[in-house]
Biotite code that builds the C-alpha atoms (Angstrom):
import biotite.structure as struc

atoms = struc.array([
    struc.Atom([168.743, 90.992, 66.663], chain_id="A", res_id=1, res_name="MET", atom_name="CA", element="C"),
    struc.Atom([169.025, 87.801, 68.702], chain_id="A", res_id=2, res_name="VAL", atom_name="CA", element="C"),
    struc.Atom([169.315, 84.498, 66.837], chain_id="A", res_id=3, res_name="LEU", atom_name="CA", element="C"),
    struc.Atom([167.503, 81.537, 68.408], chain_id="A", res_id=4, res_name="ASP", atom_name="CA", element="C"),
    struc.Atom([170.031, 78.706, 68.163], chain_id="A", res_id=5, res_name="GLU", atom_name="CA", element="C"),
    struc.Atom([167.293, 76.190, 69.140], chain_id="A", res_id=6, res_name="GLN", atom_name="CA", element="C"),
    struc.Atom([164.947, 77.235, 66.284], chain_id="A", res_id=7, res_name="ALA", atom_name="CA", element="C"),
    struc.Atom([164.255, 74.658, 63.597], chain_id="A", res_id=8, res_name="ARG", atom_name="CA", element="C"),
    struc.Atom([164.393, 75.767, 59.951], chain_id="A", res_id=9, res_name="PRO", atom_name="CA", element="C"),
    struc.Atom([161.134, 75.865, 57.988], chain_id="A", res_id=10, res_name="ALA", atom_name="CA", element="C"),
    struc.Atom([160.391, 72.835, 55.872], chain_id="A", res_id=11, res_name="PRO", atom_name="CA", element="C"),
    struc.Atom([161.329, 72.870, 52.169], chain_id="A", res_id=12, res_name="ASP", atom_name="CA", element="C"),
    struc.Atom([157.853, 72.551, 50.669], chain_id="A", res_id=13, res_name="LEU", atom_name="CA", element="C"),
    struc.Atom([159.003, 72.864, 47.033], chain_id="A", res_id=14, res_name="ILE", atom_name="CA", element="C"),
    struc.Atom([161.972, 70.554, 47.191], chain_id="A", res_id=15, res_name="GLY", atom_name="CA", element="C"),
    struc.Atom([164.362, 73.261, 45.937], chain_id="A", res_id=16, res_name="ARG", atom_name="CA", element="C"),
    struc.Atom([162.579, 73.272, 42.566], chain_id="A", res_id=17, res_name="ASP", atom_name="CA", element="C"),
    struc.Atom([162.369, 76.938, 41.712], chain_id="A", res_id=18, res_name="PHE", atom_name="CA", element="C"),
    struc.Atom([160.397, 76.548, 38.508], chain_id="A", res_id=19, res_name="THR", atom_name="CA", element="C"),
    struc.Atom([156.700, 77.034, 37.661], chain_id="A", res_id=20, res_name="ALA", atom_name="CA", element="C"),
    struc.Atom([154.710, 76.254, 34.488], chain_id="A", res_id=21, res_name="ALA", atom_name="CA", element="C"),
    struc.Atom([152.158, 79.080, 34.876], chain_id="A", res_id=22, res_name="ARG", atom_name="CA", element="C"),
    struc.Atom([152.048, 82.453, 36.680], chain_id="A", res_id=23, res_name="PRO", atom_name="CA", element="C"),
    struc.Atom([150.466, 82.400, 40.108], chain_id="A", res_id=24, res_name="GLY", atom_name="CA", element="C"),
    struc.Atom([150.974, 78.697, 40.685], chain_id="A", res_id=25, res_name="THR", atom_name="CA", element="C"),
    struc.Atom([154.191, 78.811, 42.706], chain_id="A", res_id=26, res_name="ARG", atom_name="CA", element="C"),
    struc.Atom([155.240, 81.796, 44.843], chain_id="A", res_id=27, res_name="LEU", atom_name="CA", element="C"),
    struc.Atom([158.087, 82.020, 47.293], chain_id="A", res_id=28, res_name="VAL", atom_name="CA", element="C"),
    struc.Atom([158.488, 84.613, 50.053], chain_id="A", res_id=29, res_name="ALA", atom_name="CA", element="C"),
    struc.Atom([161.075, 86.268, 52.251], chain_id="A", res_id=30, res_name="ASP", atom_name="CA", element="C"),
    struc.Atom([160.920, 88.717, 55.114], chain_id="A", res_id=31, res_name="ILE", atom_name="CA", element="C"),
    struc.Atom([163.671, 91.234, 55.756], chain_id="A", res_id=32, res_name="THR", atom_name="CA", element="C"),
    struc.Atom([164.047, 93.129, 59.023], chain_id="A", res_id=33, res_name="CYS", atom_name="CA", element="C"),
    struc.Atom([165.359, 96.640, 58.706], chain_id="A", res_id=34, res_name="LEU", atom_name="CA", element="C"),
    struc.Atom([166.332, 98.578, 61.859], chain_id="A", res_id=35, res_name="PRO", atom_name="CA", element="C"),
    struc.Atom([165.129, 102.209, 61.838], chain_id="A", res_id=36, res_name="THR", atom_name="CA", element="C"),
    struc.Atom([165.188, 105.065, 64.348], chain_id="A", res_id=37, res_name="GLU", atom_name="CA", element="C"),
    struc.Atom([161.530, 104.326, 65.093], chain_id="A", res_id=38, res_name="GLN", atom_name="CA", element="C"),
    struc.Atom([162.024, 100.579, 65.602], chain_id="A", res_id=39, res_name="GLY", atom_name="CA", element="C"),
    struc.Atom([162.174, 97.558, 63.346], chain_id="A", res_id=40, res_name="ARG", atom_name="CA", element="C"),
    struc.Atom([160.571, 97.565, 59.933], chain_id="A", res_id=41, res_name="LEU", atom_name="CA", element="C"),
    struc.Atom([159.635, 94.209, 58.435], chain_id="A", res_id=42, res_name="TYR", atom_name="CA", element="C"),
    struc.Atom([159.560, 94.090, 54.662], chain_id="A", res_id=43, res_name="LEU", atom_name="CA", element="C"),
    struc.Atom([157.769, 90.963, 53.280], chain_id="A", res_id=44, res_name="PRO", atom_name="CA", element="C"),
    struc.Atom([157.966, 90.209, 49.590], chain_id="A", res_id=45, res_name="CYS", atom_name="CA", element="C"),
    struc.Atom([156.852, 87.464, 47.268], chain_id="A", res_id=46, res_name="TRP", atom_name="CA", element="C"),
    struc.Atom([158.340, 86.200, 44.017], chain_id="A", res_id=47, res_name="LEU", atom_name="CA", element="C"),
    struc.Atom([156.273, 84.457, 41.297], chain_id="A", res_id=48, res_name="ASP", atom_name="CA", element="C"),
    struc.Atom([158.629, 81.725, 40.033], chain_id="A", res_id=49, res_name="LEU", atom_name="CA", element="C"),
    struc.Atom([157.071, 81.626, 36.556], chain_id="A", res_id=50, res_name="ALA", atom_name="CA", element="C"),
    struc.Atom([157.419, 85.349, 35.806], chain_id="A", res_id=51, res_name="THR", atom_name="CA", element="C"),
    struc.Atom([160.133, 86.429, 38.283], chain_id="A", res_id=52, res_name="SER", atom_name="CA", element="C"),
    struc.Atom([157.813, 89.363, 39.223], chain_id="A", res_id=53, res_name="ILE", atom_name="CA", element="C"),
    struc.Atom([158.310, 90.581, 42.808], chain_id="A", res_id=54, res_name="GLU", atom_name="CA", element="C"),
    struc.Atom([155.268, 91.580, 44.822], chain_id="A", res_id=55, res_name="THR", atom_name="CA", element="C"),
    struc.Atom([155.655, 93.775, 47.849], chain_id="A", res_id=56, res_name="PHE", atom_name="CA", element="C"),
    struc.Atom([152.968, 94.272, 50.475], chain_id="A", res_id=57, res_name="TYR", atom_name="CA", element="C"),
    struc.Atom([151.885, 97.800, 51.218], chain_id="A", res_id=58, res_name="ASN", atom_name="CA", element="C"),
    struc.Atom([149.327, 98.120, 54.061], chain_id="A", res_id=59, res_name="SER", atom_name="CA", element="C"),
    struc.Atom([148.103, 101.451, 52.621], chain_id="A", res_id=60, res_name="ARG", atom_name="CA", element="C"),
    struc.Atom([147.662, 100.500, 48.997], chain_id="A", res_id=61, res_name="ARG", atom_name="CA", element="C"),
    struc.Atom([147.634, 96.751, 48.063], chain_id="A", res_id=62, res_name="PRO", atom_name="CA", element="C"),
    struc.Atom([149.027, 96.250, 44.563], chain_id="A", res_id=63, res_name="ARG", atom_name="CA", element="C"),
    struc.Atom([147.497, 93.791, 42.186], chain_id="A", res_id=64, res_name="LYS", atom_name="CA", element="C"),
    struc.Atom([149.655, 90.916, 40.946], chain_id="A", res_id=65, res_name="HIS", atom_name="CA", element="C"),
    struc.Atom([149.776, 90.669, 37.170], chain_id="A", res_id=66, res_name="PRO", atom_name="CA", element="C"),
    struc.Atom([147.722, 87.449, 37.402], chain_id="A", res_id=67, res_name="THR", atom_name="CA", element="C"),
    struc.Atom([144.905, 89.308, 39.125], chain_id="A", res_id=68, res_name="GLY", atom_name="CA", element="C"),
    struc.Atom([145.755, 88.095, 42.651], chain_id="A", res_id=69, res_name="ALA", atom_name="CA", element="C"),
    struc.Atom([146.151, 90.643, 45.450], chain_id="A", res_id=70, res_name="THR", atom_name="CA", element="C"),
])
């Protein structure tokens, strides 16, 4: 993987405040790149800051979030 030294970091939209009063009101995300024999696999995931429940995206079967969101 090649790192772009010129790339600017994404803005901090939540001001490093990792709390939420209610589920589904504040979610954070991360993307991990996993090298495989067939190429790169990108694994995106989301974390609900109120419940600490992780949500992973599956293109074959979307899972429902406990709040009802997909």
